[in-house]
SELUM-162886 format. One record per residue (C-alpha): z, x, y. Coordinates in nm, 3 decimals, padded with zeros to 5 digits, m for minus. Last residue first. Example, Ala and Ser with C-alpha at 12.3 -4.5 7.8 and 13.67 -1.06 7.14 Angstrom:
BEGIN
{up = 00.714; east = 01.367; north = m00.106}
{up = 00.780; east = 01.230; north = m00.450}
***
This chain:
BEGIN
{up = 02.079; east = m01.884; north = m00.877}
{up = 01.747; east = m01.859; north = m01.039}
{up = 01.761; east = m01.496; north = m01.083}
{up = 02.108; east = m01.512; north = m01.256}
{up = 01.989; east = m01.779; north = m01.497}
{up = 01.690; east = m01.585; north = m01.599}
{up = 01.906; east = m01.264; north = m01.642}
{up = 02.162; east = m01.493; north = m01.860}
{up = 01.864; east = m01.595; north = m02.092}
{up = 01.744; east = m01.231; north = m02.117}
{up = 02.094; east = m01.123; north = m02.187}
{up = 02.119; east = m01.350; north = m02.480}
{up = 01.784; east = m01.232; north = m02.617}
{up = 01.894; east = m00.869; north = m02.582}
{up = 02.228; east = m00.954; north = m02.769}
{up = 02.048; east = m01.086; north = m03.041}
{up = 01.790; east = m00.824; north = m03.055}
{up = 02.062; east = m00.554; north = m03.140}
{up = 01.977; east = m00.223; north = m02.964}
{up = 02.159; east = m00.309; north = m02.655}
{up = 02.064; east = m00.295; north = m02.274}
{up = 02.094; east = m00.603; north = m02.050}
{up = 02.427; east = m00.609; north = m01.841}
{up = 02.546; east = m00.252; north = m01.856}
{up = 02.251; east = m00.060; north = m01.902}
{up = 02.071; east = m00.274; north = m01.649}
{up = 02.333; east = m00.221; north = m01.408}
{up = 02.394; east = 00.142; north = m01.465}
{up = 01.998; east = 00.204; north = m01.437}
{up = 01.986; east = m00.016; north = m01.124}
{up = 02.286; east = 00.204; north = m00.979}
{up = 02.095; east = 00.519; north = m01.052}
{up = 01.768; east = 00.380; north = m00.913}
{up = 01.919; east = 00.278; north = m00.580}
{up = 01.714; east = 00.044; north = m00.382}
{up = 01.758; east = m00.029; north = m00.020}
{up = 01.966; east = m00.318; north = 00.113}
{up = 01.975; east = m00.692; north = 00.177}
{up = 01.880; east = m00.763; north = m00.183}
{up = 01.685; east = m01.093; north = m00.109}
{up = 01.528; east = m00.930; north = 00.202}
{up = 01.539; east = m00.882; north = 00.565}
{up = 01.882; east = m01.070; north = 00.616}
{up = 02.095; east = m00.777; north = 00.515}
{up = 01.912; east = m00.563; north = 00.780}
{up = 02.043; east = m00.797; north = 01.050}
{up = 02.414; east = m00.731; north = 00.941}
{up = 02.372; east = m00.370; north = 01.004}
{up = 02.642; east = m00.210; north = 00.776}
{up = 02.355; east = m00.136; north = 00.524}
{up = 02.362; east = m00.247; north = 00.168}
{up = 02.279; east = m00.012; north = m00.122}
{up = 02.079; east = m00.204; north = m00.400}
{up = 02.237; east = m00.272; north = m00.730}
{up = 02.190; east = m00.655; north = m00.751}
{up = 01.815; east = m00.625; north = m00.626}
{up = 01.693; east = m00.336; north = m00.845}
{up = 01.894; east = m00.479; north = m01.164}
{up = 01.741; east = m00.819; north = m01.108}
{up = 01.392; east = m00.707; north = m01.065}
{up = 01.424; east = m00.494; north = m01.386}
{up = 01.569; east = m00.815; north = m01.552}
{up = 01.300; east = m01.039; north = m01.432}
{up = 01.030; east = m00.780; north = m01.568}
{up = 01.195; east = m00.784; north = m01.917}
{up = 01.397; east = m00.483; north = m02.051}
{up = 01.326; east = m00.398; north = m02.414}
{up = 01.192; east = m00.039; north = m02.313}
{up = 01.526; east = 00.077; north = m02.197}
{up = 01.464; east = 00.450; north = m02.133}
{up = 01.110; east = 00.425; north = m02.029}
{up = 01.173; east = 00.080; north = m01.864}
{up = 01.437; east = 00.205; north = m01.621}
{up = 01.215; east = 00.486; north = m01.527}
{up = 00.908; east = 00.271; north = m01.480}
{up = 01.093; east = 00.014; north = m01.253}
{up = 01.192; east = 00.306; north = m01.033}
{up = 00.837; east = 00.450; north = m01.014}
{up = 00.713; east = 00.086; north = m00.921}
{up = 00.976; east = 00.088; north = m00.650}
{up = 00.874; east = 00.410; north = m00.494}
{up = 00.509; east = 00.282; north = m00.547}
{up = 00.590; east = m00.025; north = m00.315}
{up = 00.755; east = 00.163; north = m00.045}
{up = 00.435; east = 00.370; north = 00.000}
{up = 00.207; east = 00.078; north = 00.074}
{up = 00.488; east = m00.079; north = 00.264}
{up = 00.381; east = 00.192; north = 00.528}
{up = 00.378; east = 00.549; north = 00.598}
{up = 00.192; east = 00.877; north = 00.503}
{up = 00.289; east = 01.246; north = 00.507}
{up = 00.023; east = 01.446; north = 00.355}
{up = m00.064; east = 01.675; north = 00.061}
{up = m00.386; east = 01.838; north = m00.071}
{up = m00.594; east = 01.879; north = m00.378}
{up = m00.907; east = 01.761; north = m00.205}
{up = m00.773; east = 01.393; north = m00.215}
{up = m00.399; east = 01.301; north = m00.120}
{up = m00.082; east = 01.391; north = m00.292}
{up = 00.261; east = 01.293; north = m00.130}
{up = 00.489; east = 01.317; north = 00.153}
{up = 00.656; east = 00.989; north = 00.271}
{up = 00.743; east = 00.972; north = 00.644}
{up = 00.849; east = 00.619; north = 00.630}
{up = 00.836; east = 00.387; north = 00.308}
{up = 01.151; east = 00.425; north = 00.134}
{up = 01.257; east = 00.119; north = m00.047}
{up = 01.331; east = m00.236; north = 00.041}
{up = 01.410; east = m00.529; north = m00.194}
{up = 01.304; east = m00.868; north = m00.301}
{up = 01.091; east = m01.013; north = m00.008}
{up = 01.026; east = m01.372; north = m00.023}
{up = 01.373; east = m01.515; north = 00.011}
{up = 01.536; east = m01.323; north = 00.294}
{up = 01.195; east = m01.238; north = 00.457}
{up = 01.030; east = m00.902; north = 00.570}
{up = 00.719; east = m00.750; north = 00.688}
{up = 00.741; east = m00.370; north = 00.766}
{up = 00.597; east = m00.219; north = 01.098}
{up = 00.936; east = m00.122; north = 01.273}
{up = 01.047; east = 00.032; north = 00.933}
{up = 01.379; east = m00.133; north = 00.849}
{up = 01.665; east = 00.129; north = 00.858}
{up = 01.699; east = 00.169; north = 01.234}
{up = 02.034; east = 00.304; north = 01.286}
{up = 02.045; east = 00.445; north = 00.934}
{up = 01.729; east = 00.639; north = 01.006}
{up = 01.563; east = 00.769; north = 00.664}
{up = 01.330; east = 00.465; north = 00.692}
{up = 01.287; east = 00.149; north = 00.500}
{up = 00.959; east = m00.025; north = 00.384}
{up = 00.955; east = m00.382; north = 00.227}
{up = 00.906; east = m00.466; north = m00.151}
{up = 00.805; east = m00.771; north = m00.329}
{up = 00.859; east = m00.776; north = m00.714}
{up = 00.670; east = m01.000; north = m00.941}
{up = 00.747; east = m01.077; north = m01.281}
{up = 00.937; east = m01.393; north = m01.258}
{up = 00.626; east = m01.656; north = m01.190}
{up = 00.639; east = m01.969; north = m00.963}
{up = 00.850; east = m01.799; north = m00.720}
{up = 01.175; east = m01.998; north = m00.607}
{up = 01.283; east = m02.251; north = m00.372}
{up = 00.940; east = m02.354; north = m00.281}
{up = 00.889; east = m02.434; north = 00.097}
{up = 00.658; east = m02.119; north = 00.130}
{up = 00.424; east = m02.281; north = m00.113}
{up = 00.254; east = m02.096; north = m00.399}
{up = 00.509; east = m01.834; north = m00.399}
{up = 00.414; east = m01.526; north = m00.600}
{up = 00.192; east = m01.416; north = m00.288}
{up = m00.154; east = m01.223; north = m00.311}
{up = m00.162; east = m01.277; north = m00.050}
{up = 00.052; east = m01.201; north = 00.273}
{up = 00.181; east = m01.525; north = 00.431}
{up = 00.245; east = m01.546; north = 00.780}
{up = 00.554; east = m01.758; north = 00.852}
{up = 00.733; east = m01.713; north = 00.529}
{up = 00.587; east = m01.339; north = 00.534}
{up = 00.824; east = m01.276; north = 00.856}
{up = 00.619; east = m01.058; north = 01.042}
{up = 00.625; east = m00.686; north = 01.138}
{up = 00.240; east = m00.637; north = 01.028}
{up = 00.266; east = m00.404; north = 00.771}
{up = 00.267; east = m00.595; north = 00.439}
{up = 00.528; east = m00.685; north = 00.164}
{up = 00.383; east = m00.432; north = m00.085}
{up = 00.359; east = m00.554; north = m00.436}
{up = 00.515; east = m00.441; north = m00.766}
{up = 00.395; east = m00.654; north = m01.069}
{up = 00.581; east = m00.624; north = m01.391}
{up = 00.422; east = m00.697; north = m01.721}
{up = 00.578; east = m00.880; north = m02.009}
{up = 00.256; east = m01.014; north = m02.160}
{up = 00.322; east = m01.364; north = m02.047}
{up = 00.414; east = m01.246; north = m01.711}
{up = 00.090; east = m01.052; north = m01.683}
{up = m00.120; east = m01.363; north = m01.763}
{up = 00.089; east = m01.552; north = m01.519}
{up = m00.006; east = m01.315; north = m01.247}
{up = m00.362; east = m01.341; north = m01.357}
{up = m00.352; east = m01.699; north = m01.319}
{up = m00.214; east = m01.674; north = m00.978}
{up = m00.514; east = m01.432; north = m00.895}
{up = m00.760; east = m01.695; north = m01.009}
{up = m00.577; east = m01.969; north = m00.810}
{up = m00.584; east = m01.743; north = m00.503}
{up = m00.966; east = m01.744; north = m00.489}
{up = m01.002; east = m01.820; north = m00.133}
{up = m00.704; east = m01.604; north = m00.036}
{up = m00.618; east = m01.584; north = 00.354}
{up = m00.362; east = m01.343; north = 00.523}
{up = m00.451; east = m01.024; north = 00.332}
{up = m00.275; east = m00.767; north = 00.118}
{up = m00.256; east = m00.437; north = m00.036}
{up = m00.031; east = m00.187; north = m00.207}
{up = m00.033; east = m00.339; north = m00.573}
{up = 00.146; east = m00.138; north = m00.827}
{up = 00.132; east = m00.249; north = m01.196}
{up = 00.412; east = m00.172; north = m01.443}
{up = 00.354; east = m00.220; north = m01.811}
{up = 00.009; east = m00.083; north = m01.862}
{up = m00.117; east = m00.092; north = m02.206}
{up = m00.482; east = m00.149; north = m02.183}
{up = m00.494; east = m00.534; north = m02.177}
{up = m00.242; east = m00.534; north = m01.876}
{up = m00.443; east = m00.295; north = m01.670}
{up = m00.769; east = m00.477; north = m01.720}
{up = m00.605; east = m00.822; north = m01.673}
{up = m00.448; east = m00.698; north = m01.323}
{up = m00.793; east = m00.563; north = m01.224}
{up = m00.984; east = m00.873; north = m01.329}
{up = m00.753; east = m01.070; north = m01.100}
{up = m00.787; east = m00.839; north = m00.825}
{up = m01.171; east = m00.805; north = m00.841}
{up = m01.204; east = m01.182; north = m00.830}
{up = m00.983; east = m01.205; north = m00.546}
{up = m01.168; east = m00.960; north = m00.323}
{up = m00.986; east = m00.674; north = m00.131}
{up = m01.002; east = m00.656; north = 00.229}
{up = m01.164; east = m00.358; north = 00.418}
{up = m01.194; east = 00.004; north = 00.307}
{up = m01.224; east = m00.099; north = m00.043}
{up = m00.932; east = m00.191; north = m00.280}
{up = m00.966; east = m00.249; north = m00.656}
{up = m01.000; east = 00.087; north = m00.831}
{up = m00.783; east = 00.089; north = m01.135}
{up = m00.646; east = 00.410; north = m01.189}
{up = m00.407; east = 00.442; north = m01.468}
{up = m00.115; east = 00.673; north = m01.403}
{up = 00.135; east = 00.813; north = m01.655}
{up = 00.502; east = 00.778; north = m01.661}
{up = 00.814; east = 00.928; north = m01.788}
{up = 00.920; east = 01.270; north = m01.591}
{up = 00.735; east = 01.182; north = m01.281}
{up = 00.886; east = 00.858; north = m01.248}
{up = 01.006; east = 00.896; north = m00.878}
{up = 00.705; east = 01.099; north = m00.803}
{up = 00.750; east = 01.475; north = m00.734}
{up = 00.657; east = 01.688; north = m00.413}
{up = 00.771; east = 02.063; north = m00.437}
{up = 00.437; east = 02.213; north = m00.368}
{up = 00.422; east = 02.598; north = m00.405}
{up = 00.223; east = 02.607; north = m00.732}
{up = 00.270; east = 02.268; north = m00.870}
{up = 00.561; east = 01.988; north = m00.874}
{up = 00.452; east = 01.668; north = m01.045}
{up = 00.338; east = 01.338; north = m00.894}
{up = 00.425; east = 01.028; north = m01.086}
{up = 00.503; east = 00.739; north = m00.879}
{up = 00.489; east = 00.864; north = m00.527}
{up = 00.183; east = 01.089; north = m00.639}
{up = m00.006; east = 00.767; north = m00.745}
{up = 00.045; east = 00.618; north = m00.409}
{up = m00.084; east = 00.898; north = m00.238}
{up = m00.386; east = 00.903; north = m00.452}
{up = m00.437; east = 00.547; north = m00.395}
{up = m00.446; east = 00.569; north = m00.015}
{up = m00.677; east = 00.879; north = 00.025}
{up = m00.911; east = 00.785; north = m00.259}
{up = m01.206; east = 00.728; north = m00.019}
{up = m01.576; east = 00.727; north = m00.171}
{up = m01.455; east = 00.626; north = m00.535}
{up = m01.173; east = 00.801; north = m00.731}
{up = m01.175; east = 00.634; north = m01.066}
{up = m01.582; east = 00.595; north = m01.083}
{up = m01.583; east = 00.445; north = m01.443}
{up = m01.797; east = 00.148; north = m01.341}
{up = m01.808; east = m00.203; north = m01.222}
{up = m01.883; east = m00.534; north = m01.431}
{up = m01.756; east = m00.704; north = m01.724}
{up = m01.526; east = m00.941; north = m01.578}
{up = m01.721; east = m01.281; north = m01.483}
{up = m01.509; east = m01.586; north = m01.502}
{up = m01.489; east = m01.593; north = m01.129}
{up = m01.864; east = m01.655; north = m01.093}
{up = m01.909; east = m01.672; north = m00.714}
{up = m01.950; east = m01.290; north = m00.704}
{up = m02.241; east = m01.295; north = m00.942}
{up = m02.239; east = m00.930; north = m01.022}
{up = m02.477; east = m00.640; north = m00.874}
{up = m02.177; east = m00.413; north = m00.761}
{up = m02.398; east = m00.239; north = m00.518}
{up = m02.663; east = m00.459; north = m00.394}
{up = m02.471; east = m00.792; north = m00.441}
{up = m02.152; east = m00.675; north = m00.296}
{up = m02.259; east = m00.499; north = 00.020}
{up = m02.245; east = m00.797; north = 00.243}
{up = m02.268; east = m00.771; north = 00.620}
{up = m02.399; east = m01.082; north = 00.794}
{up = m02.080; east = m01.207; north = 00.955}
{up = m01.991; east = m00.850; north = 01.089}
{up = m01.636; east = m00.792; north = 01.118}
{up = m01.586; east = m00.535; north = 00.836}
{up = m01.909; east = m00.382; north = 00.937}
{up = m01.821; east = m00.301; north = 01.290}
{up = m01.463; east = m00.235; north = 01.174}
{up = m01.600; east = 00.063; north = 00.974}
{up = m01.552; east = 00.290; north = 01.299}
{up = m01.173; east = 00.188; north = 01.322}
{up = m01.066; east = 00.454; north = 01.057}
{up = m01.318; east = 00.737; north = 01.090}
{up = m01.260; east = 00.707; north = 01.464}
{up = m00.890; east = 00.751; north = 01.419}
{up = m00.934; east = 01.043; north = 01.186}
{up = m01.181; east = 01.201; north = 01.426}
{up = m00.937; east = 01.144; north = 01.705}
{up = m00.651; east = 01.300; north = 01.530}
{up = m00.850; east = 01.606; north = 01.435}
{up = m00.974; east = 01.645; north = 01.789}
{up = m00.635; east = 01.636; north = 01.921}
{up = m00.497; east = 01.865; north = 01.676}
{up = m00.774; east = 02.141; north = 01.766}
{up = m00.717; east = 02.072; north = 02.128}
{up = m00.329; east = 02.103; north = 02.129}
{up = m00.379; east = 02.429; north = 01.912}
{up = m00.610; east = 02.582; north = 02.163}
{up = m00.382; east = 02.493; north = 02.488}
{up = m00.091; east = 02.620; north = 02.298}
{up = 00.155; east = 02.353; north = 02.122}
{up = 00.502; east = 02.303; north = 02.290}
{up = 00.497; east = 01.928; north = 02.249}
{up = 00.219; east = 01.813; north = 02.027}
{up = 00.350; east = 01.672; north = 01.693}
{up = 00.709; east = 01.630; north = 01.867}
{up = 00.526; east = 01.382; north = 02.105}
{up = 00.663; east = 01.398; north = 02.469}
{up = 00.371; east = 01.607; north = 02.579}
{up = 00.171; east = 01.330; north = 02.424}
{up = 00.248; east = 01.080; north = 02.694}
{up = 00.197; east = 01.267; north = 03.007}
{up = m00.117; east = 01.429; north = 02.865}
{up = m00.273; east = 01.112; north = 02.793}
{up = m00.211; east = 00.987; north = 03.145}
{up = m00.358; east = 01.329; north = 03.286}
{up = m00.677; east = 01.252; north = 03.084}
{up = m00.707; east = 00.928; north = 03.240}
{up = m00.682; east = 01.083; north = 03.581}
{up = m00.926; east = 01.357; north = 03.484}
{up = m01.172; east = 01.103; north = 03.364}
{up = m01.153; east = 00.925; north = 03.701}
{up = m01.169; east = 01.249; north = 03.933}
{up = m00.873; east = 01.238; north = 04.185}
{up = m00.627; east = 01.433; north = 03.968}
{up = m00.271; east = 01.471; north = 04.064}
{up = m00.191; east = 01.848; north = 04.068}
{up = m00.053; east = 01.948; north = 03.730}
{up = 00.314; east = 02.085; north = 03.764}
{up = 00.430; east = 01.773; north = 03.566}
{up = 00.205; east = 01.864; north = 03.268}
{up = 00.367; east = 02.210; north = 03.272}
{up = 00.713; east = 02.082; north = 03.267}
{up = 00.644; east = 01.827; north = 03.001}
{up = 00.499; east = 02.085; north = 02.767}
{up = 00.163; east = 02.172; north = 02.642}
{up = 00.097; east = 02.534; north = 02.644}
{up = m00.090; east = 02.687; north = 02.944}
{up = m00.463; east = 02.756; north = 02.917}
{up = m00.558; east = 02.559; north = 03.242}
{up = m00.363; east = 02.233; north = 03.100}
{up = m00.603; east = 02.025; north = 03.333}
{up = m00.921; east = 02.174; north = 03.170}
{up = m00.784; east = 02.115; north = 02.808}
{up = m00.732; east = 01.743; north = 02.907}
{up = m01.061; east = 01.721; north = 03.061}
{up = m01.207; east = 01.868; north = 02.743}
{up = m01.030; east = 01.591; north = 02.536}
{up = m01.173; east = 01.327; north = 02.771}
{up = m01.451; east = 01.199; north = 02.498}
{up = m01.222; east = 01.161; north = 02.237}
{up = m01.010; east = 00.949; north = 02.443}
{up = m01.278; east = 00.728; north = 02.539}
{up = m01.404; east = 00.708; north = 02.190}
{up = m01.046; east = 00.615; north = 02.079}
{up = m01.032; east = 00.345; north = 02.322}
{up = m01.392; east = 00.191; north = 02.251}
{up = m01.316; east = 00.187; north = 01.889}
{up = m00.986; east = 00.023; north = 01.953}
{up = m01.157; east = m00.244; north = 02.182}
{up = m01.416; east = m00.330; north = 01.925}
{up = m01.145; east = m00.381; north = 01.646}
{up = m00.930; east = m00.590; north = 01.882}
{up = m01.225; east = m00.822; north = 01.957}
{up = m01.297; east = m00.842; north = 01.587}
{up = m00.923; east = m00.914; north = 01.530}
{up = m00.889; east = m01.189; north = 01.759}
{up = m01.191; east = m01.391; north = 01.662}
{up = m01.135; east = m01.324; north = 01.308}
{up = m00.781; east = m01.441; north = 01.312}
{up = m00.867; east = m01.783; north = 01.475}
{up = m01.173; east = m01.817; north = 01.251}
{up = m00.961; east = m01.746; north = 00.935}
{up = m00.699; east = m02.004; north = 01.026}
{up = m00.961; east = m02.268; north = 01.113}
{up = m01.160; east = m02.186; north = 00.762}
{up = m00.832; east = m02.194; north = 00.561}
{up = m00.764; east = m02.535; north = 00.713}
{up = m01.095; east = m02.649; north = 00.637}
{up = m01.090; east = m02.518; north = 00.265}
{up = m00.771; east = m02.712; north = 00.225}
{up = m00.910; east = m03.027; north = 00.387}
{up = m01.243; east = m03.031; north = 00.190}
{up = m01.367; east = m03.395; north = 00.194}
{up = m01.261; east = m03.460; north = 00.530}
{up = m01.374; east = m03.156; north = 00.688}
{up = m01.708; east = m03.187; north = 00.502}
{up = m01.750; east = m03.540; north = 00.673}
{up = m01.672; east = m03.418; north = 00.995}
{up = m01.925; east = m03.136; north = 00.972}
{up = m02.191; east = m03.390; north = 00.836}
{up = m02.156; east = m03.621; north = 01.133}
{up = m02.178; east = m03.299; north = 01.373}
{up = m02.508; east = m03.184; north = 01.219}
{up = m02.573; east = m02.842; north = 01.362}
{up = m02.307; east = m02.670; north = 01.171}
{up = m01.941; east = m02.622; north = 01.235}
{up = m01.763; east = m02.718; north = 00.908}
{up = m02.022; east = m02.633; north = 00.647}
{up = m02.226; east = m02.374; north = 00.850}
{up = m01.906; east = m02.194; north = 00.957}
{up = m01.793; east = m02.197; north = 00.587}
{up = m01.938; east = m01.893; north = 00.419}
{up = m01.949; east = m01.655; north = 00.709}
{up = m01.608; east = m01.760; north = 00.836}
{up = m01.455; east = m01.706; north = 00.507}
{up = m01.625; east = m01.376; north = 00.460}
{up = m01.512; east = m01.250; north = 00.782}
{up = m01.145; east = m01.373; north = 00.726}
{up = m01.154; east = m01.168; north = 00.399}
{up = m01.242; east = m00.856; north = 00.592}
{up = m01.562; east = m00.729; north = 00.486}
{up = m01.638; east = m00.406; north = 00.294}
{up = m01.636; east = m00.049; north = 00.344}
{up = m01.661; east = 00.181; north = 00.063}
{up = m01.843; east = 00.023; north = m00.248}
{up = m01.940; east = 00.254; north = m00.498}
{up = m02.293; east = 00.338; north = m00.633}
{up = m02.607; east = 00.163; north = m00.778}
{up = m02.480; east = 00.122; north = m01.137}
{up = m02.176; east = m00.057; north = m01.020}
{up = m01.858; east = m00.023; north = m00.787}
{up = m01.589; east = m00.240; north = m00.666}
{up = m01.433; east = m00.307; north = m01.013}
{up = m01.360; east = 00.064; north = m01.085}
{up = m01.179; east = 00.148; north = m01.409}
{up = m00.911; east = 00.345; north = m01.565}
{up = m00.877; east = 00.707; north = m01.706}
{up = m01.129; east = 00.714; north = m01.990}
{up = m01.304; east = 00.405; north = m01.916}
{up = m01.631; east = 00.526; north = m02.098}
{up = m01.809; east = 00.176; north = m02.110}
{up = m01.595; east = m00.117; north = m02.023}
{up = m01.621; east = m00.441; north = m02.239}
{up = m01.280; east = m00.364; north = m02.447}
{up = m01.485; east = m00.268; north = m02.747}
{up = m01.285; east = 00.054; north = m02.796}
{up = m01.586; east = 00.271; north = m02.809}
{up = m01.795; east = 00.115; north = m02.525}
{up = m02.052; east = 00.371; north = m02.542}
{up = m02.223; east = 00.593; north = m02.284}
{up = m02.101; east = 00.903; north = m02.454}
{up = m01.909; east = 01.026; north = m02.159}
{up = m01.568; east = 01.057; north = m02.314}
{up = m01.495; east = 00.888; north = m02.641}
{up = m01.252; east = 00.592; north = m02.581}
{up = m00.962; east = 00.495; north = m02.800}
{up = m00.707; east = 00.722; north = m02.648}
{up = m00.770; east = 00.619; north = m02.298}
{up = m00.639; east = 00.911; north = m02.105}
{up = m00.351; east = 00.838; north = m01.850}
{up = m00.316; east = 01.087; north = m01.563}
{up = 00.045; east = 01.262; north = m01.547}
{up = m00.081; east = 01.600; north = m01.625}
{up = m00.354; east = 01.586; north = m01.355}
{up = m00.138; east = 01.442; north = m01.086}
{up = m00.012; east = 01.755; north = m00.885}
{up = m00.323; east = 01.958; north = m00.942}
{up = m00.558; east = 01.656; north = m00.858}
{up = m00.782; east = 01.564; north = m01.133}
{up = m00.749; east = 01.211; north = m01.129}
{up = m00.818; east = 01.172; north = m00.766}
{up = m00.726; east = 00.809; north = m00.733}
{up = m00.912; east = 00.511; north = m00.619}
{up = m00.864; east = 00.254; north = m00.349}
{up = m00.575; east = 00.057; north = m00.520}
{up = m00.473; east = m00.103; north = m00.821}
{up = m00.238; east = 00.190; north = m00.964}
{up = m00.142; east = 00.075; north = m01.321}
{up = 00.166; east = 00.228; north = m01.457}
{up = 00.196; east = 00.350; north = m01.820}
{up = 00.543; east = 00.412; north = m01.932}
{up = 00.605; east = 00.706; north = m02.175}
{up = 00.923; east = 00.661; north = m02.395}
{up = 01.245; east = 00.790; north = m02.283}
{up = 01.529; east = 00.912; north = m02.505}
{up = 01.876; east = 00.743; north = m02.448}
{up = 02.186; east = 00.920; north = m02.537}
{up = 02.390; east = 00.765; north = m02.259}
{up = 02.407; east = 01.087; north = m02.047}
{up = 02.037; east = 01.082; north = m02.070}
{up = 02.057; east = 00.749; north = m01.873}
{up = 02.291; east = 00.872; north = m01.614}
{up = 02.121; east = 01.216; north = m01.567}
{up = 01.773; east = 01.055; north = m01.497}
{up = 01.951; east = 00.811; north = m01.241}
{up = 02.101; east = 01.104; north = m01.081}
{up = 01.779; east = 01.275; north = m01.012}
{up = 01.615; east = 00.991; north = m00.842}
{up = 01.897; east = 00.893; north = m00.602}
{up = 01.696; east = 00.613; north = m00.419}
{up = 01.725; east = 00.763; north = m00.076}
{up = 01.907; east = 00.588; north = 00.198}
{up = 02.069; east = 00.885; north = 00.363}
{up = 02.462; east = 00.883; north = 00.339}
{up = 02.428; east = 01.225; north = 00.165}
{up = 02.688; east = 01.173; north = m00.091}
{up = 02.653; east = 00.820; north = m00.195}
{up = 02.309; east = 00.778; north = m00.058}
{up = 02.160; east = 01.039; north = m00.327}
{up = 01.834; east = 01.159; north = m00.203}
{up = 01.485; east = 01.094; north = m00.370}
{up = 01.330; east = 00.944; north = m00.036}
{up = 01.409; east = 01.281; north = 00.139}
{up = 01.171; east = 01.478; north = m00.066}
{up = 00.930; east = 01.629; north = 00.182}
{up = 01.197; east = 01.608; north = 00.446}
{up = 01.417; east = 01.844; north = 00.272}
{up = 01.130; east = 02.109; north = 00.302}
{up = 01.194; east = 02.122; north = 00.665}
{up = 00.871; east = 02.168; north = 00.866}
{up = 00.764; east = 02.523; north = 00.943}
{up = 00.455; east = 02.478; north = 00.699}
{up = 00.317; east = 02.191; north = 00.904}
{up = 00.203; east = 01.945; north = 00.666}
{up = m00.101; east = 01.724; north = 00.765}
{up = m00.052; east = 01.381; north = 00.901}
{up = m00.297; east = 01.146; north = 00.793}
{up = m00.257; east = 00.797; north = 00.874}
{up = m00.343; east = 00.576; north = 00.579}
{up = m00.054; east = 00.352; north = 00.719}
{up = m00.134; east = 00.446; north = 01.065}
{up = m00.015; east = 00.714; north = 01.326}
{up = m00.179; east = 00.836; north = 01.639}
{up = m00.226; east = 00.564; north = 01.889}
{up = m00.331; east = 00.526; north = 02.254}
{up = m00.320; east = 00.183; north = 02.430}
{up = m00.555; east = 00.105; north = 02.718}
{up = m00.572; east = 00.034; north = 03.083}
{up = m00.237; east = 00.205; north = 03.181}
{up = m00.116; east = 00.408; north = 02.866}
{up = 00.121; east = 00.279; north = 02.570}
{up = 00.162; east = 00.516; north = 02.310}
{up = 00.142; east = 00.328; north = 01.977}
{up = 00.245; east = 00.376; north = 01.619}
{up = m00.039; east = 00.186; north = 01.448}
{up = m00.033; east = 00.059; north = 01.092}
{up = m00.376; east = m00.006; north = 00.947}
{up = m00.380; east = m00.164; north = 00.629}
{up = m00.575; east = m00.034; north = 00.348}
{up = m00.692; east = m00.382; north = 00.239}
***
């Protein structure tokens, strides 16, 4: 799911929100260009917890290493493959003839030139889909809470795992469906009172002083408008804007908010299911894999395009944005995530498709609280491990301990397990550029189940329509790490997934805040240069015997 991350301004009677993980924050030309690339900074000299991108390249090149291109699979909502900041770093399938309607390479997918779309078909593409808890409640409510109480109890006894999942889903579904309705009503209300806000400003700029001078309204809508003005007058995004600028920005923000929460009516509708009509597969058949289409972008590629830019974006025109692995990576778009929750069958097939077509690093910026087909996804994890492919996964944006609130897909089959069941999954939390509050307030965490943290707040990157935006979330931190892994792998192609994980964990920059040290295995924020030094010193050697020796020592180190 493209998780919503709301930075709230609380008002009497309702909460008012502007930012989200797929929050679109257009670039103000007056903004400091330094902010656009802060996540690349060198911590050693700037004391900003960037990942030291440029010095990593300098170090690796100083060792006489020559990079090989690394293919990174972006399993996401879709990617604008012809974006000017991405087009030169988009993978093209060398064994497929474009647009001839044939499966030239025999992989089961026709005209898969830049990747594949597992949430589309001959009848179009899925935009909005259910939340997983909705699907679980719809499927199992007749089984566990049907009209026959005797049969209900029998089913509960026969299917304890499914019943537990149903009860968890029902609890989440009940709370979230109500929250979604309230959110839509809230944004609708705020949108409706924008004219009242403008009227109260009386043509004056939005400043705390001008708002304080407004006579206390007696009209109910004006009173609500006054509450909003009191709050947004303190916001850097609104403070000081003219009345016209304020109205324009406010309408843009509310449109984006309503566009985001509007689909919730379908996401929590027990009777809504676009799968059969659009994709046309037998969803319950997990062995089925040859479905979908080659629509790499899909209806809403905001999230995936932003992720792709963080990994491999290239400067173009006046735009200075570049990805961590911009010099060495190509992007494969594997559309997997709708506006709603991803489906386990699609995730498993997306992993296998990317692996089979040469991707060595997969970025997975998605997650959900329940997973009916988790075993199929775990099989795909194991398949990727056997092929030497690293999976980089976002920790999630609920500000929760993932040991208490699992975010599937997870590499721990049980939270009580001492170690993950595979050694090729790297879980990432989100950090900020504020040393006093280094963990982003939305980021999930856990000392055992989250490996590292990486920049995930105020990240500037590519978005559809050839544009750029600031977004935030662990969805943005994950591709920073995927890009870092691609850099290491480009210069040291013999590195194994567990060695890359160890290098990034062991070389992370710690924070003096002892609490931050408990949020992940690394206890710090990744540093690509230090990770390169660690990997080169501990693992890299042209002689295969030494490589094998180091693989064994790496596994021992990770296990311990």
